[in-house]
N, CA, C and O atoms as a DFTB+ gen file, in Angstrom:
296 C
 N C O
     1  1      51.384      -2.962     -24.021
     2  2      52.384      -3.356     -25.085
     3  2      53.213      -1.774     -25.524
     4  3      52.639      -0.690     -25.417
     5  1      54.596      -1.929     -26.003
     6  2      55.161      -1.262     -25.965
     7  2      54.736      -0.767     -27.588
     8  3      54.392      -1.534     -28.488
     9  1      54.878       0.906     -27.694
    10  2      54.711       0.743     -29.380
    11  2      56.026       0.922     -29.867
    12  3      56.959       1.442     -29.254
    13  1      56.039       0.318     -31.344
    14  2      57.280       0.590     -31.697
    15  2      57.411       1.215     -32.913
    16  3      56.563       0.933     -33.761
    17  1      58.662       2.347     -33.321
    18  2      58.306       3.097     -34.207
    19  2      59.647       3.204     -35.154
    20  3      60.634       2.608     -34.724
    21  1      59.759       3.798     -36.209
    22  2      60.647       3.704     -37.128
    23  2      61.891       2.104     -37.550
    24  3      61.471       0.948     -37.590
    25  1      63.011       2.405     -37.742
    26  2      63.820       1.600     -38.151
    27  2      64.830       1.533     -36.836
    28  3      65.374       2.364     -36.108
    29  1      64.772      -0.131     -36.948
    30  2      65.927      -0.415     -35.762
    31  2      66.746      -1.578     -36.310
    32  3      66.374      -2.632     -36.826
    33  1      67.865      -1.135     -36.076
    34  2      69.126      -1.943     -36.456
    35  2      69.214      -3.462     -35.851
    36  3      68.231      -3.774     -35.180
    37  1      70.057      -4.282     -35.959
    38  2      69.929      -5.554     -34.731
    39  2      69.467      -6.787     -35.458
    40  3      69.594      -6.929     -36.674
    41  1      68.829      -7.829     -34.508
    42  2      68.067      -8.640     -34.930
    43  2      66.891      -8.350     -35.762
    44  3      66.870      -8.785     -36.913
    45  1      66.093      -7.788     -35.387
    46  2      64.839      -7.123     -35.840
    47  2      65.229      -5.872     -36.241
    48  3      65.934      -4.966     -35.796
    49  1      64.341      -6.161     -37.540
    50  2      64.183      -4.310     -38.310
    51  2      62.554      -4.255     -38.342
    52  3      61.736      -5.061     -38.785
    53  1      62.409      -3.061     -37.735
    54  2      60.830      -3.316     -37.827
    55  2      60.686      -1.368     -38.538
    56  3      61.311      -0.352     -38.234
    57  1      59.558      -1.627     -39.548
    58  2      59.682      -0.339     -40.257
    59  2      58.302       0.209     -40.205
    60  3      57.439      -0.641     -39.987
    61  1      57.869       1.514     -40.366
    62  2      56.580       1.945     -40.321
    63  2      56.506       3.053     -41.302
    64  3      57.676       3.190     -41.659
    65  1      55.849       3.839     -41.876
    66  2      55.890       5.232     -42.899
    67  2      56.734       5.965     -42.187
    68  3      56.793       5.722     -40.981
    69  1      57.551       6.986     -42.728
    70  2      58.478       7.879     -42.234
    71  2      58.494       8.438     -43.088
    72  3      57.961       8.094     -44.143
    73  1      59.360       9.899     -42.825
    74  2      59.073      11.163     -43.402
    75  2      60.449      11.361     -43.798
    76  3      61.226      10.534     -43.321
    77  1      60.954      12.256     -44.555
    78  2      62.401      12.760     -44.797
    79  2      63.090      13.101     -43.651
    80  3      64.077      12.528     -43.190
    81  1      62.380      14.288     -43.119
    82  2      62.957      14.167     -41.286
    83  2      63.493      13.243     -40.681
    84  3      64.621      13.265     -40.191
    85  1      62.538      12.144     -40.666
    86  2      62.379      11.182     -39.524
    87  2      63.670      10.158     -40.144
    88  3      64.278       9.503     -39.298
    89  1      63.998      10.049     -41.294
    90  2      64.831       9.234     -41.799
    91  2      66.255      10.109     -42.020
    92  3      67.289       9.490     -42.269
    93  1      66.258      11.140     -41.949
    94  2      67.194      11.998     -41.950
    95  2      68.179      11.890     -40.415
    96  3      69.389      11.747     -40.244
    97  1      67.062      12.028     -39.487
    98  2      67.647      11.765     -37.789
    99  2      67.864      10.278     -37.639
   100  3      68.506       9.962     -36.638
   101  1      67.426       9.221     -38.494
   102  2      67.847       8.117     -38.377
   103  2      69.071       7.473     -38.616
   104  3      69.632       6.651     -37.891
   105  1      69.537       8.049     -40.002
   106  2      70.889       8.337     -40.557
   107  2      71.623       9.128     -40.338
   108  3      72.655       9.276     -40.993
   109  1      71.234       9.944     -39.222
   110  2      72.055      10.975     -38.196
   111  2      72.865      12.115     -39.662
   112  3      74.020      12.540     -39.666
   113  1      72.251      12.246     -40.281
   114  2      72.799      13.331     -41.241
   115  2      71.345      14.638     -41.238
   116  3      70.324      14.620     -40.550
   117  1      71.764      15.597     -42.219
   118  2      70.931      16.661     -42.455
   119  2      70.273      16.438     -43.703
   120  3      70.736      15.780     -44.635
   121  1      68.828      17.199     -43.662
   122  2      67.773      16.894     -44.464
   123  2      68.168      16.745     -45.783
   124  3      67.834      15.859     -46.570
   125  1      69.017      17.824     -45.982
   126  2      69.642      17.830     -47.350
   127  2      70.470      16.786     -48.050
   128  3      70.432      16.311     -49.186
   129  1      71.515      16.510     -46.600
   130  2      72.420      15.136     -47.512
   131  2      71.417      13.977     -48.145
   132  3      71.277      13.500     -49.271
   133  1      70.760      13.755     -46.793
   134  2      69.315      12.589     -47.160
   135  2      69.208      12.657     -48.262
   136  3      69.596      11.749     -48.998
   137  1      68.465      14.117     -48.847
   138  2      67.911      14.174     -50.177
   139  2      68.574      13.565     -51.111
   140  3      68.256      12.652     -51.872
   141  1      69.941      14.419     -50.917
   142  2      70.934      14.146     -51.941
   143  2      71.587      12.460     -52.117
   144  3      72.196      12.068     -53.113
   145  1      71.326      11.756     -51.074
   146  2      71.592      10.107     -51.107
   147  2      70.562       9.559     -52.023
   148  3      70.794       8.783     -52.950
   149  1      69.665       9.924     -51.759
   150  2      68.359       8.811     -52.264
   151  2      68.071       9.395     -53.556
   152  3      67.349       8.759     -54.324
   153  1      68.735      10.997     -54.047
   154  2      68.278      11.675     -55.482
   155  2      68.452      10.613     -56.678
   156  3      67.825      10.814     -57.718
   157  1      69.439       9.280     -56.537
   158  2      69.827       8.966     -58.092
   159  2      68.550       7.811     -57.796
   160  3      68.164       7.368     -58.878
   161  1      67.844       7.247     -56.695
   162  2      66.902       6.319     -56.860
   163  2      65.273       7.044     -56.644
   164  3      64.313       6.340     -56.333
   165  1      65.175       8.318     -56.832
   166  2      63.996       8.167     -57.056
   167  2      62.984       7.873     -57.926
   168  3      61.787       8.011     -57.673
   169  1      63.432       7.486     -58.905
   170  2      62.382       6.944     -59.962
   171  2      62.100       5.155     -59.127
   172  3      61.000       4.738     -58.767
   173  1      63.084       4.594     -59.036
   174  2      62.875       3.376     -58.323
   175  2      61.980       3.629     -56.958
   176  3      61.085       2.838     -56.657
   177  1      62.261       4.693     -56.220
   178  2      61.254       4.475     -54.912
   179  2      60.386       5.155     -55.068
   180  3      59.852       5.322     -53.972
   181  1      59.801       5.777     -55.947
   182  2      58.532       6.776     -56.377
   183  2      58.252       7.871     -55.499
   184  3      59.029       8.188     -54.598
   185  1      56.989       8.560     -55.764
   186  2      56.759       9.401     -54.686
   187  2      55.888       9.245     -53.280
   188  3      55.153       8.312     -52.958
   189  1      56.192      10.409     -52.574
   190  2      55.780       9.710     -51.151
   191  2      53.965      10.175     -51.337
   192  3      53.348      11.021     -51.984
   193  1      53.579       8.965     -50.268
   194  2      52.227       9.324     -50.092
   195  2      51.998       9.961     -48.704
   196  3      52.155       9.620     -47.532
   197  1      51.479      11.227     -49.493
   198  2      51.519      12.161     -48.390
   199  2      53.020      13.047     -47.679
   200  3      53.568      13.800     -48.484
   201  1      53.427      12.999     -46.766
   202  2      54.706      13.410     -45.980
   203  2      55.297      12.203     -45.925
   204  3      56.454      12.261     -45.509
   205  1      54.852      10.990     -46.235
   206  2      55.563       9.802     -45.277
   207  2      56.130       8.839     -46.720
   208  3      55.408       8.708     -47.708
   209  1      57.364       8.294     -46.635
   210  2      57.384       6.938     -47.657
   211  2      56.545       5.905     -46.902
   212  3      56.464       5.896     -45.673
   213  1      55.877       4.965     -47.769
   214  2      55.588       3.654     -47.370
   215  2      56.661       2.769     -47.071
   216  3      57.836       3.043     -47.317
   217  1      56.196       1.497     -46.437
   218  2      57.091       0.729     -45.915
   219  2      57.723      -0.153     -47.067
   220  3      58.782      -0.746     -46.862
   221  1      57.137      -0.224     -48.144
   222  2      57.992      -0.654     -49.162
   223  2      59.233       0.343     -49.905
   224  3      60.409       0.121     -50.190
   225  1      58.348       1.519     -50.053
   226  2      59.558       2.628     -49.926
   227  2      60.774       2.314     -49.676
   228  3      61.727       2.189     -50.444
   229  1      60.676       2.157     -48.251
   230  2      61.796       2.395     -47.020
   231  2      62.477       1.037     -47.571
   232  3      63.605       1.356     -47.948
   233  1      62.286      -0.204     -47.755
   234  2      62.839      -1.214     -47.947
   235  2      63.586      -0.932     -49.474
   236  3      64.695      -1.416     -49.704
   237  1      62.870      -0.112     -50.469
   238  2      63.830       0.396     -51.531
   239  2      65.248       1.062     -50.715
   240  3      66.359       0.535     -50.787
   241  1      64.968       2.229     -49.996
   242  2      65.661       2.964     -49.576
   243  2      66.633       2.524     -48.739
   244  3      67.714       3.111     -48.696
   245  1      66.338       1.302     -47.876
   246  2      67.621       0.704     -47.044
   247  2      68.467      -0.201     -47.845
   248  3      69.659      -0.351     -47.578
   249  1      67.793      -0.899     -48.970
   250  2      68.665      -1.374     -49.682
   251  2      69.480      -0.737     -50.778
   252  3      70.440      -1.327     -51.273
   253  1      69.074       0.556     -51.187
   254  2      70.394       1.011     -51.867
   255  2      71.212       2.232     -50.835
   256  3      72.330       2.621     -51.173
   257  1      70.597       2.736     -49.670
   258  2      71.921       3.081     -49.067
   259  2      72.272       2.474     -47.229
   260  3      72.925       2.926     -46.289
   261  1      71.582       1.481     -47.412
   262  2      71.506       0.625     -46.091
   263  2      70.736       0.760     -45.050
   264  3      69.798       1.556     -45.014
   265  1      71.022       0.093     -44.232
   266  2      70.099       0.178     -42.969
   267  2      70.755       1.499     -41.966
   268  3      71.980       1.559     -41.857
   269  1      69.987       2.413     -41.337
   270  2      70.364       3.382     -40.578
   271  2      71.114       2.798     -39.497
   272  3      70.757       1.638     -39.288
   273  1      72.185       3.273     -38.611
   274  2      72.786       2.418     -37.320
   275  2      72.381       3.163     -36.317
   276  3      72.748       2.694     -35.240
   277  1      71.673       4.292     -36.220
   278  2      70.742       5.336     -35.162
   279  2      69.951       4.370     -34.543
   280  3      69.491       3.397     -35.142
   281  1      69.786       4.600     -33.408
   282  2      68.362       3.757     -32.842
   283  2      67.789       4.932     -32.061
   284  3      68.133       5.679     -31.145
   285  1      66.441       4.673     -33.103
   286  2      65.569       5.804     -32.317
   287  2      64.864       5.884     -31.070
   288  3      63.970       6.695     -30.830
   289  1      65.386       4.846     -30.140
   290  2      64.732       5.247     -28.859
   291  2      63.901       4.110     -28.431
   292  3      63.367       4.216     -27.327
   293  1      63.618       2.594     -29.400
   294  2      62.771       1.633     -28.878
   295  2      63.477       0.933     -28.435
   296  3      63.068      -0.077     -27.862
């Protein structure tokens, strides 16, 4: 069975905990740009668990700034 990671656009959306770097890559922007995009929603998103955002936090991020168009190779 193939392991799925990240966020995939299309018919199916698969989410796993992701870091700022992984999300910036998915959105095809730099880390500073990604951080600026989510800055207005920090209170709503909440603090990361370690280095990663939880699936619930990713749902909030994608609601606010959209689903990334980048295919992460799965």
